[in-house]
C-alpha positions in Angstrom: -10.5 86.0 174.3 -11.9 85.8 170.5 -11.1 88.8 168.3 -9.4 88.1 164.7 -8.6 89.7 161.6 -11.4 92.3 160.6 -11.1 91.2 157.6 -13.0 87.9 155.4 -11.2 84.8 155.6 -10.0 82.2 153.3 -13.2 80.5 154.3 -15.4 83.5 153.7 -13.8 84.4 150.2 -14.0 80.4 149.4 -11.3 80.4 146.9 -12.1 83.9 144.8 -9.6 85.7 144.1 -8.0 89.3 144.2 -10.0 89.6 147.5 -7.2 90.6 149.2 -7.9 93.6 151.6 -4.8 95.5 150.5 -6.1 95.2 146.5 -5.0 98.3 144.8 -6.3 97.0 141.7 -10.1 96.5 142.6 -11.3 98.6 139.9 -9.8 96.1 137.7 -11.5 93.0 138.9 -15.1 91.5 139.4 -16.4 92.2 142.5 -16.2 89.5 145.0 -19.1 87.8 146.2 -20.7 86.6 149.4 -24.4 85.2 151.1 -26.5 83.7 149.1 -24.7 83.5 145.9 -27.3 82.5 143.9 -29.8 84.8 145.0 -31.1 87.5 142.5 -31.4 89.9 144.8 -28.0 91.6 145.5 -26.6 94.0 148.2 -23.3 95.8 147.4 -21.1 97.0 149.9 -18.6 99.6 149.3 -16.0 101.7 151.0 -12.5 101.4 152.4 -11.4 98.9 155.3 -14.4 100.0 157.7 -16.4 98.1 154.6 -14.6 95.1 154.7 -14.8 94.5 158.0 -18.6 94.1 157.5 -18.0 91.5 155.1 -18.5 88.9 157.1 -21.1 89.9 159.1 -23.2 90.2 155.4 -21.8 86.9 154.3 -24.0 85.6 157.1 -26.7 87.9 157.0 -27.0 87.2 153.2 -27.1 83.2 153.3 -29.7 83.9 156.1 -32.2 86.3 154.4 -31.6 85.3 151.0 -29.2 88.0 149.5 -26.0 88.1 147.2 -23.6 90.1 149.0 -21.0 92.0 146.2 -17.7 93.7 147.7 -16.4 96.4 146.4 -13.6 97.8 148.7 -10.3 99.4 148.0 -8.6 99.6 151.4 -7.9 103.1 152.4 -10.3 104.8 149.8 -13.4 106.3 150.2 -16.0 105.8 147.8 -16.9 109.6 147.2 -14.5 112.2 146.2 -12.3 114.6 148.5 -10.0 117.0 148.1 -7.0 115.4 149.2 -3.2 116.2 147.6 -2.3 114.3 144.2 1.0 113.7 146.5 -0.9 111.0 148.6 0.5 107.5 148.0 -2.0 105.4 145.4 -3.6 108.7 144.5 -4.6 107.9 140.7 -5.4 104.6 142.0 -7.9 105.4 144.6 -8.7 109.5 143.3 -9.4 108.8 139.4 -9.5 104.8 139.1 -11.5 104.0 141.8 -14.1 106.2 142.6 -15.1 106.6 138.9 -15.5 102.8 139.0 -17.4 102.7 141.7 -20.0 104.9 140.3 -20.5 103.0 137.2 -19.9 99.9 138.6 -23.0 100.4 141.0 -24.8 101.6 138.1 -24.8 99.2 135.5 -25.0 96.3 138.3 -28.7 98.2 139.5 -28.5 96.2 142.9 -31.5 95.7 145.5 -29.6 98.0 147.7 -25.9 99.9 148.6 -24.4 99.4 151.7 -21.6 102.3 152.0 -19.0 103.1 154.9 -15.9 104.5 155.2 -13.5 106.7 157.6 -13.7 110.3 157.3 -10.9 110.9 154.5 -8.3 108.7 152.3 -6.1 106.8 154.1 -6.5 109.5 156.9 -3.6 111.5 155.5 -3.6 114.5 157.4 -3.5 116.3 154.1 -6.7 118.3 155.2 -8.9 118.9 158.2 -12.0 117.6 157.5 -15.1 119.1 158.9 -18.9 117.5 158.9 -20.2 119.9 156.1 -17.0 118.6 153.9 -18.1 115.1 154.8 -21.4 114.9 154.1 -21.5 116.9 151.0 -18.9 114.0 149.3 -21.1 111.2 150.8 -24.0 113.3 149.5 -22.3 113.5 145.8 -21.7 109.7 145.5 -25.3 108.6 146.3 -26.7 111.5 144.4 -24.2 109.4 141.6 -25.8 106.4 141.9 -29.5 107.5 142.2 -29.6 106.0 138.7 -29.5 102.3 139.6 -32.8 102.7 141.1 -31.1 100.6 144.4 -31.9 101.4 148.0 -29.0 103.4 149.6 -27.8 103.5 153.0 -24.9 104.2 154.7 -23.5 102.2 158.1 -22.7 105.3 161.3 -19.4 104.7 162.0 -18.7 102.2 164.8 -16.7 103.7 167.8 -13.0 104.4 167.5 -10.2 103.9 169.9 -7.2 106.2 168.5 -7.2 107.7 172.2 -5.2 104.8 173.5 -1.6 104.1 172.1 -1.7 100.2 171.8 -3.8 97.6 169.9 -7.4 96.9 171.9 -5.8 93.5 173.1 -2.9 95.1 174.6 -4.7 97.6 176.3 -7.1 95.0 177.9 -4.0 92.4 178.7 -2.2 96.1 180.5 -5.1 97.3 182.3 -7.0 94.5 182.9 -7.9 95.0 186.3 -9.5 98.9 185.0 -10.9 97.2 181.2 -13.0 100.9 180.9 -9.7 102.5 180.4 -9.4 101.2 177.0 -13.1 102.0 176.1 -13.9 103.7 172.4 -15.5 106.7 171.8 -17.7 107.9 169.0 -15.6 110.0 166.8 -18.2 113.2 166.6 -16.8 114.7 163.2 -17.9 111.6 161.4 -21.3 111.3 163.6 -21.7 115.3 162.9 -21.5 114.3 159.1 -23.7 111.9 158.7 -26.2 113.6 160.9 -26.3 116.0 158.1 -26.6 113.1 155.5 -29.8 111.7 157.1 -31.0 115.6 156.5 -30.9 115.0 152.9 -32.5 112.2 152.6 -30.4 110.7 149.9 -29.6 107.5 151.5 -30.4 106.2 155.4 -28.2 106.0 158.2 -28.0 102.5 159.6 -27.8 103.0 163.5 -25.6 100.4 164.6 -23.9 101.8 167.1 -26.0 99.8 169.9 -24.0 97.0 168.6 -21.0 98.1 170.2 -22.1 100.4 172.7 -24.7 100.8 176.0 -26.1 103.8 177.4 -22.8 104.3 179.4 -20.2 103.6 177.6 -18.6 101.4 174.1 -16.6 98.7 175.8 -13.7 96.7 173.8 -14.9 93.7 175.7 -17.8 91.9 175.6 -18.3 88.7 177.5 -15.4 86.4 175.7 -15.0 88.6 172.9 -12.9 91.7 172.0 -15.0 93.7 170.0 -11.9 95.3 168.0 -9.0 93.8 165.7 -7.1 97.5 166.2 -8.1 100.9 167.0 -10.8 101.6 164.3 -12.0 97.9 163.2 -13.8 95.8 164.8 -12.5 91.8 165.2 -13.5 89.4 162.9 -15.4 87.2 165.9 -17.6 90.1 166.8 -18.7 90.4 162.8 -19.5 86.9 163.0 -21.2 87.3 166.2 -23.8 90.1 165.4 -25.4 89.1 162.6 -28.9 88.2 164.2 -28.8 91.7 166.2 -27.8 93.5 163.0 -30.7 92.2 160.7 -33.4 93.5 163.5 -31.4 96.9 162.8 -31.2 96.5 159.1 -34.4 94.7 157.8 -37.1 97.2 158.9 -35.0 100.2 157.6 -34.6 98.1 154.4 -38.7 96.8 154.5 -39.7 100.8 154.5 -37.2 102.0 151.6 
């Protein structure tokens, strides 16, 4: 079955430097670019590894629809401020340097659109228990801070996560080969509720991507010859490069209406 790392591969990076998913100095280098690199219309994709897994999708999308894709990603670090402990590993690089950079860089760039995606909290540290209002407040604060960029602002709905299984998705499929439904993922209720609050603020448009992963009945981890997930909360590279056309059918109408 097809799966693969959730991050941009060497071909997509095209020889660019400092494009590693674990780059802890992302604030000190120019963003890596994808899609139609000659285009004057820029879509900035920003967030933690949840955003990075979408870069292969946006690379294909940008080439087809004429957008340059600027990648603003720091692994384990959301773009918005959070009440996490300074004892958290990489706290200064994330909470101080990256988050300041991610606002200033977007306002200076003035992209055509900004698309954000991230987990509930930095590095999923467990330092605090997140609530939907707290998550939504952080997201709304970030979008308010970049409104002067005049960009069209979007937040991707979270993909289903599968923290309930003790193995990787591919191992789960192997173990439960006669009952793959035991490996189904679920939509995180806390993040889902937070994004409902974000919708009500109207600062950013939430892009409903769950139909790319779920039917009306379940969120399977296998679809035909594809394993949808590389691990418990990232889609596989093969799925990311399979869904751009379907993604465009969701995203383009929203982009046109902004």
